[in-house]
N, C-alpha and C positions, 0 to 999 in steps of 0.2 A: 364345316368341311370345306365349301366353297370358300369361306376366309384361307383358310389351311393352304389348298391349290394353288391361290391368288400370289399367295407368300413363295408357294413354290416355283412358281413359275418366275416371281421377280428374282430368285433368288438364282434360281439357272442361267440368268441375262444377268447378273450385276458377275456372279461366276465366270463367264464367256467373256465379258466385255473384259473385265480384268485381265483374266488369259492374254486372251486378244492382246491389251495394250503391252504390258509385259512383254512377252515374244517378241512385240515390233520394236518394241524400245530396246532387246537386246541386253538385258540387267547382267545378264551372266557372264556377258561377254564385255571386260576390262582389258581386255590385251591390247587397245588402244593405249591406256592409262602410262604404261610404262613406257611406251614410244613417245609420248605426248610430253613426260618426266624428262627423259634425257634430250627432247629436245631444246629446252630453254638454258641446258648447261652446253650446250653449242651455239648458245647467244641466236640462232634461228629463230624467233618469237614468231615470226610471220606466217613458218612452214606450222607451229605449230598449231597456231590457231585456224590453218584452214586445215588441216587434218581434223580438229575438234570439231570443225562446222559439218565436218561430214558424218558425224558418228547425231545416232539417234539418241544415245546413253542420258540420262538427265545429269549421270557425273560428267558427263564430256562439258554440259552446259556451267555445272561447279569451277570445272577446272579452266574452261574458257574467258569467264568473268575473273576468276583468279588471276589469269594471265594477263587480261585489262590492268585490272587493279594494280597489279603489282607495276607496270609499265607507266604507269601515272605517276608521275614524281611529284605533284601536288595531292594525292591521297596520303595521310598518314597510317599509321599501323592499324589504329582502331580504327577509320573511314572504312578502310578496304574489308575491315571484317566483318563489319554490317554491313558490306553489300556484297560480299559474299555468303554469309549468313542468309540474306533477303533472298537467293537468288537459290540456294539450296529451301529455303523453306517452301517456297514456290512448286518446286520439283516434288519437293514431299508431299505436298498437299495434292499435288495432282495425282500423285500414284495411292493417297492413300481417299481417292474421292467414290465415294460407294461404298467403302468399307466398313463405317459406321453401321447403314444403314442393312450390310451384310450379319454386322455382329446383333443388332438389333433381333431381325428374323432367326437368329440361332435361338437367341435366348427367350421368344415372345412366343414362336411355335412351340414346346413342350406347357408353357403356361396355356397359351389357347387350344390344343388339346385338352387339356386336364378340364378347361371349364367347359368343354362340349362333353366330355366322361359326367359331370355331373349334373349340369343339365340332363342330359341324356339317362341317369341312374334318377332323378324326380320324376323326370316322366314316367320312365318303367312302375316308380311306386304309386305313383297319381293313376296307372290301367288297372294296376294290381287291388288299389283300396275301390276303385270302380264297380270292379269286379264284384266286391262281396261275399258273399258264403260261395260263388262258383269262380273260385279261385283256379288258376289253367297254370303250372307253373311253367309252361311254355309262354305266358307272357312276359314273366317275369327272365326268362333267360334270355329270351330274344332281347330285352330291350336291354340286360346286360354288352351281350357282346356288341350292340348297335352302340352304345355307350364308349366300352372300350375300343372302338374303331379311330375315333377321334384322338386317342391319345397315342395310340399306334402309329396314326398320320402325321403328327406332329411330329414325335421322335425323328421320323422317318424325312421328314424334313428337317428339322433340328443337326444332326449328327453332320450329312455332307455338307451344309453351313457353317457350322463350326469348324471342321478341318478345315476346309477351303478357304475359311477367314485367317487361321492363324498361320497356314502355309503363306498364303499372301503380303500378310502380316510379317513372318519371316524373310521374306523378298525385300519388302522397304527398310525393314532395321538393316538387311547386309548392303542395299544402296546407302542409306543412310550413314554408315562405316566407310563406305569408302568414298563418298564424299569428304569427310571428317578429315581422313587419311591424305588425299592427293591434293585438297585443298592445301593442307598445313604444309606439305611438303614442295609445293608449287610457292606459295609465301617465305616458305624460309628460304627458298633459293634466290629469291629478291629482299632478306633482310625485313621482310613486314609479315614475320612470325602474330597471334594472337596474341594479345598482353598474357592470357592463362597461363597459354603454352609456355611462354618463355620463362614465365615466371617459376612452373614446375620444371623445366631443364634448369635454371638454375638454383633453385633449392636443391636438385638429384645430384648440381656437380657439386656443390657445398657441402651435402651428406658425403659424397665419395671423397672430399679433401680432408673433411674431419675424419674421415675415417685412418686416414691415409696421416 
């Protein structure tokens, strides 16, 4: 029970910390992206970089990197793709920090509760054996409900932790998709579209041509 209590405190701390981090970063506030994407079309790259620099959203960091790399004539499309991917991966790792710990708590809590139930049942039957012929049903029933209490507490810890994990993971997936979309659109403007995207577009055009 003490272990489960410690895990519940740790899980609560992780959830609150991640919610604060996500709220502070404004993960759902992506209105700046369309404005920044329209600015390079007007050749105002400095204005776009300044606007992105004022944002806390990790998508802004990826877009900023894509614009800077796109403006560098010495960087090939492959180099640009590698650099933008590096920046994006760093931002995603920051968002995913402690999520694996939260997932571990959600998976381990029921097992710890079950372990407490098993050990509690063993102790209850040992007391029943020690009683010998003076068997009191209260000894067994009291031991059983005490043992089952750990399983109930383990599930109480695990269910909210698992729900929070899936919610936070969904937010990270949303940001990852936004990073991919905005970076491809920026690099396409500079003619440095990632190779796998460019080949996919070529295949689509070829298929459409054959269809005609």
